[in-house]
C-alpha positions as CSV (number, residue, x, y, z in Angstrom):
1,M,149.1,96.0,97.5
2,T,145.7,97.6,97.5
3,T,142.5,95.8,96.6
4,S,139.8,97.6,94.7
5,I,136.2,97.4,95.8
6,P,133.7,97.1,92.9
7,L,131.7,100.2,92.4
8,D,128.5,98.2,92.3
9,S,129.2,96.9,95.8
10,V,129.7,100.4,97.1
11,I,126.4,101.6,95.6
12,A,124.5,98.6,96.9
13,A,125.9,99.2,100.4
14,E,124.9,102.9,100.3
15,Q,121.3,102.2,99.1
16,P,118.8,101.5,101.9
17,T,116.9,98.3,102.1
18,A,113.2,98.2,101.4
19,R,112.5,98.0,105.2
20,Q,114.7,101.0,105.9
21,A,113.2,103.0,103.1
22,T,109.7,102.1,104.3
23,W,110.5,103.2,107.9
24,A,112.1,106.4,106.7
25,A,109.0,107.3,104.6
26,F,106.7,106.3,107.5
27,R,108.6,108.6,109.9
28,R,108.0,111.5,107.6
29,N,104.2,111.0,108.0
30,P,103.1,113.0,111.1
31,L,99.7,111.3,111.3
32,G,101.3,107.9,111.2
33,I,103.8,108.7,113.9
34,A,101.1,110.4,116.1
35,S,98.8,107.3,115.6
36,L,101.7,105.0,116.5
37,G,102.2,107.0,119.6
38,V,98.5,106.8,120.6
39,L,98.6,103.0,120.2
40,A,101.8,102.8,122.2
41,L,100.2,104.9,124.9
42,L,97.1,102.7,125.0
43,A,99.3,99.6,125.3
44,L,101.3,101.2,128.1
45,V,98.0,102.1,129.9
46,G,96.9,98.5,129.6
47,V,100.2,97.0,130.9
48,C,100.5,99.5,133.7
49,A,96.9,99.5,134.8
50,P,97.6,98.4,138.4
51,L,100.0,101.3,138.8
52,I,97.5,103.8,137.4
53,A,94.3,103.0,139.2
54,D,92.8,100.5,141.7
55,Y,90.6,97.8,140.3
56,P,87.0,99.1,140.2
57,Q,84.8,97.0,142.5
58,G,82.3,97.3,145.3
59,Y,80.3,100.5,145.9
60,G,81.1,104.1,146.4
61,E,79.4,107.0,148.0
62,A,79.8,109.4,145.1
63,V,77.1,108.1,142.7
64,L,76.9,109.5,139.2
65,Q,79.2,112.4,139.9
66,P,80.3,114.4,136.9
67,P,84.1,114.7,136.1
68,S,85.9,116.6,138.8
69,G,89.3,116.8,140.5
70,A,88.5,113.8,142.6
71,H,87.1,111.7,139.7
72,W,88.5,112.8,136.4
73,F,86.1,110.8,134.3
74,G,83.2,110.9,136.9
75,T,81.6,108.0,138.6
76,D,78.9,105.4,137.6
77,N,75.6,104.5,139.1
78,L,77.4,102.5,141.9
79,G,79.9,105.2,142.7
80,R,82.8,103.5,141.0
81,D,85.5,105.6,139.3
82,I,85.1,105.5,135.5
83,L,88.7,106.4,134.9
84,A,89.6,103.2,136.7
85,E,87.1,101.3,134.6
86,V,88.5,102.7,131.4
87,V,92.1,102.0,132.4
88,W,91.3,98.4,133.3
89,G,89.1,98.1,130.3
90,T,92.0,99.0,128.2
91,R,94.0,96.0,129.4
92,I,91.2,93.6,128.6
93,S,90.3,95.2,125.3
94,I,93.9,95.1,124.1
95,L,94.2,91.5,125.4
96,V,91.2,90.5,123.4
97,A,92.4,92.3,120.3
98,A,95.9,90.7,120.6
99,G,94.6,87.2,121.1
100,S,91.8,87.2,118.5
101,T,94.1,89.0,116.0
102,A,96.9,86.5,116.4
103,L,94.6,83.6,115.9
104,A,92.8,85.1,113.0
105,I,96.1,86.1,111.3
106,A,97.5,82.6,111.8
107,I,94.4,80.9,110.3
108,G,93.9,83.4,107.5
109,V,97.6,83.5,106.3
110,L,97.9,79.7,106.5
111,I,94.8,79.1,104.4
112,A,95.7,81.9,102.0
113,V,99.2,80.7,101.2
114,L,98.2,77.1,100.9
115,G,95.4,78.0,98.6
116,A,97.6,80.2,96.4
117,Y,100.4,77.6,96.3
118,F,98.3,74.6,95.6
119,P,95.9,75.4,92.6
120,K,93.6,72.4,93.5
121,L,92.9,74.0,96.9
122,D,92.5,77.6,95.6
123,G,89.0,77.0,94.2
124,A,87.7,75.6,97.5
125,V,89.4,78.4,99.5
126,G,87.8,81.1,97.3
127,V,84.4,79.6,97.7
128,I,84.7,79.3,101.5
129,V,86.0,82.8,101.9
130,D,83.3,84.3,99.7
131,L,80.6,82.3,101.6
132,C,82.0,83.4,105.0
133,L,82.1,87.1,103.9
134,S,78.6,87.0,102.7
135,L,77.2,85.8,106.0
136,P,75.6,88.3,108.5
137,V,78.5,88.4,110.9
138,L,77.1,90.2,113.9
139,P,74.0,88.0,114.3
140,L,76.1,84.9,114.0
141,M,78.6,86.3,116.5
142,I,75.8,87.0,119.0
143,L,74.3,83.5,118.5
144,V,77.7,81.7,119.0
145,A,78.6,83.8,122.0
146,A,75.2,83.2,123.6
147,L,75.4,79.5,123.1
148,A,79.0,79.2,124.3
149,G,78.5,81.4,127.3
150,P,80.1,84.7,128.3
151,S,83.8,84.5,129.0
152,L,87.0,86.0,127.8
153,A,88.1,82.9,125.9
154,T,84.7,82.8,124.2
155,V,85.0,86.4,123.0
156,V,88.5,85.8,121.7
157,L,87.5,82.7,119.8
158,V,84.3,84.1,118.4
159,V,86.0,87.3,117.1
160,A,88.9,85.3,115.6
161,F,86.6,82.8,113.9
162,F,84.7,85.6,112.1
163,S,87.8,87.7,111.3
164,W,90.0,85.2,109.5
165,P,88.1,85.2,106.1
166,E,88.9,88.9,105.6
167,V,92.6,88.2,106.3
168,T,92.5,85.3,103.9
169,R,90.9,87.4,101.1
170,V,93.6,90.1,101.4
171,V,96.6,87.9,101.8
172,R,95.4,85.4,99.1
173,S,95.3,88.2,96.4
174,Q,98.9,89.0,97.1
175,A,100.0,85.4,97.4
176,L,98.4,84.6,94.0
177,A,100.6,87.3,92.4
178,V,103.7,86.1,94.2
179,V,103.3,82.4,93.3
180,R,103.6,83.3,89.6
181,L,106.9,85.2,89.9
182,P,110.0,83.6,88.3
183,Y,111.9,83.1,91.5
184,M,109.2,80.8,92.8
185,D,109.7,78.6,89.7
186,A,113.5,78.7,90.4
187,A,112.9,77.6,94.0
188,R,110.9,74.6,92.7
189,L,113.5,73.7,90.2
190,T,116.2,73.6,92.9
191,G,114.2,70.8,94.6
192,G,113.0,72.7,97.6
193,S,110.0,71.2,99.4
194,S,106.6,72.9,99.4
195,A,106.9,73.7,103.1
196,W,110.3,75.3,102.6
197,I,109.2,77.4,99.6
198,I,106.2,78.6,101.5
199,R,108.1,79.4,104.6
200,K,111.2,81.0,103.0
201,H,109.6,82.8,100.0
202,M,105.8,83.1,100.1
203,V,105.3,84.2,103.7
204,P,108.0,86.9,103.6
205,A,106.6,88.2,100.2
206,V,103.1,88.7,101.7
207,A,104.4,90.0,105.1
208,P,103.7,93.7,104.2
209,V,100.0,92.8,103.6
210,V,100.0,90.8,106.8
211,V,101.2,93.8,108.8
212,V,98.3,95.9,107.5
213,S,95.9,93.1,108.2
214,V,97.1,92.8,111.8
215,V,96.4,96.5,112.5
216,L,93.0,96.5,110.8
217,T,91.9,93.2,112.3
218,A,92.9,94.4,115.8
219,S,90.8,97.5,115.5
220,R,87.8,95.5,114.2
221,A,88.3,93.0,117.0
222,V,88.0,95.7,119.6
223,L,84.8,96.9,118.1
224,S,83.4,93.4,117.9
225,A,84.3,92.6,121.5
226,A,82.8,95.9,122.7
227,G,79.6,95.1,120.7
228,L,79.3,91.7,122.4
229,A,80.0,93.1,125.8
230,F,77.5,95.8,125.2
231,L,74.9,93.1,124.5
232,G,75.8,91.4,127.8
233,L,77.8,88.6,126.1
234,G,81.2,89.6,127.3
235,D,83.2,88.4,130.3
236,P,81.2,89.5,133.4
237,N,84.3,89.0,135.6
238,S,86.5,91.5,133.9
239,W,86.2,95.1,132.8
240,S,86.2,96.1,129.2
241,W,85.1,99.2,127.3
242,G,82.0,97.4,126.1
243,R,81.1,96.4,129.7
244,I,81.2,100.0,130.8
245,L,78.7,100.9,128.1
246,Y,76.6,97.8,129.0
247,E,76.3,98.8,132.7
248,A,75.5,102.4,131.8
249,Q,72.7,101.1,129.5
250,Q,71.4,98.7,132.1
251,S,71.3,101.3,134.9
252,G,69.6,103.9,132.7
253,S,72.4,106.4,133.1
254,M,73.4,106.3,129.5
255,S,71.1,109.3,128.7
256,S,71.3,111.2,131.9
257,A,75.0,110.9,132.7
258,W,76.9,111.6,129.5
259,W,80.3,110.9,131.1
260,T,79.5,107.2,131.6
261,T,79.5,106.6,127.8
262,L,81.7,109.4,126.5
263,F,85.1,108.2,127.8
264,P,85.0,104.5,126.9
265,S,83.6,105.5,123.5
266,L,86.5,108.0,123.1
267,A,89.0,105.2,124.0
268,M,87.5,102.9,121.3
269,L,87.5,105.8,118.8
270,L,91.2,106.6,119.5
271,L,92.2,103.0,119.0
272,V,90.3,102.4,115.8
273,V,91.2,105.8,114.2
274,S,94.9,105.4,115.1
275,A,95.0,101.8,113.8
276,T,93.4,102.9,110.5
277,L,95.8,105.9,110.1
278,I,98.8,103.6,110.8
279,A,97.6,101.2,108.1
280,I,97.2,104.0,105.6
281,A,100.6,105.5,106.5
282,Y,102.3,102.2,106.2
283,N,100.7,101.5,102.8
284,D,101.9,104.9,101.6
285,A,105.4,104.3,103.0
286,R,105.9,101.0,101.2
287,N,104.7,102.4,97.9
288,P,107.8,103.5,95.9
289,R,105.8,106.2,94.0
290,T,104.6,107.7,97.3
291,R,108.1,107.7,98.7
292,E,109.4,109.6,95.8
293,D,106.7,112.2,96.2
């Protein structure tokens, strides 16, 4: 006796899921794949920094030497190898980006979904977000970092504190559209608690927007951390791309030795541009109209 399989089940099994369709469309975008490779390479450099170069410290005899076979990125005013500084700066820059982004995303998504789900909170959330976004961010970041004292934890907390409003604004707009959908009303009618509905329905629904926010927030965090370090408000005990620029500016070699600023600036440019291109490619990939084209 043979059992027949419904045709609808066969068709449903053959059709890719939304995640599979998005990944397939993303892989067809050469800029997106190349940018993803650049980010993966930077992350690999940060993780494997001890295997790539010795930690830059002390003094060297080759002072302000241009790029050569002995020093691929040249040396700074104290004879330290700039390649080693960039490599170890990659580790700290990615660590700051990861820590501040994780904290900003956690705060921003939590406030966004709570405000969208509870109408009484949404008005206050909207006012707070608009107020935070209207503030001059850079002067306030400088003030807070200067008062708290230069350290790695301070940079992470300051960048995260001034990054979450942008995350909340983006996620909240998506959450407000999701909360009005029929399946959300059905979830309430089944007697599900608010925490369960938010965890099982709202958060997965806004996840694609969160992914984009993670990438863009990380790139902004790198620039913000570099800006603070360039102003002398970064961690003085660890290398970062901003600290390389700060020391070049303090020593006066910024204008006379171009290699002291070029390579850390290129590293920041690669990270920010690749993160932006990944966000654009991901948005295009999850758009059904773009996938059809």
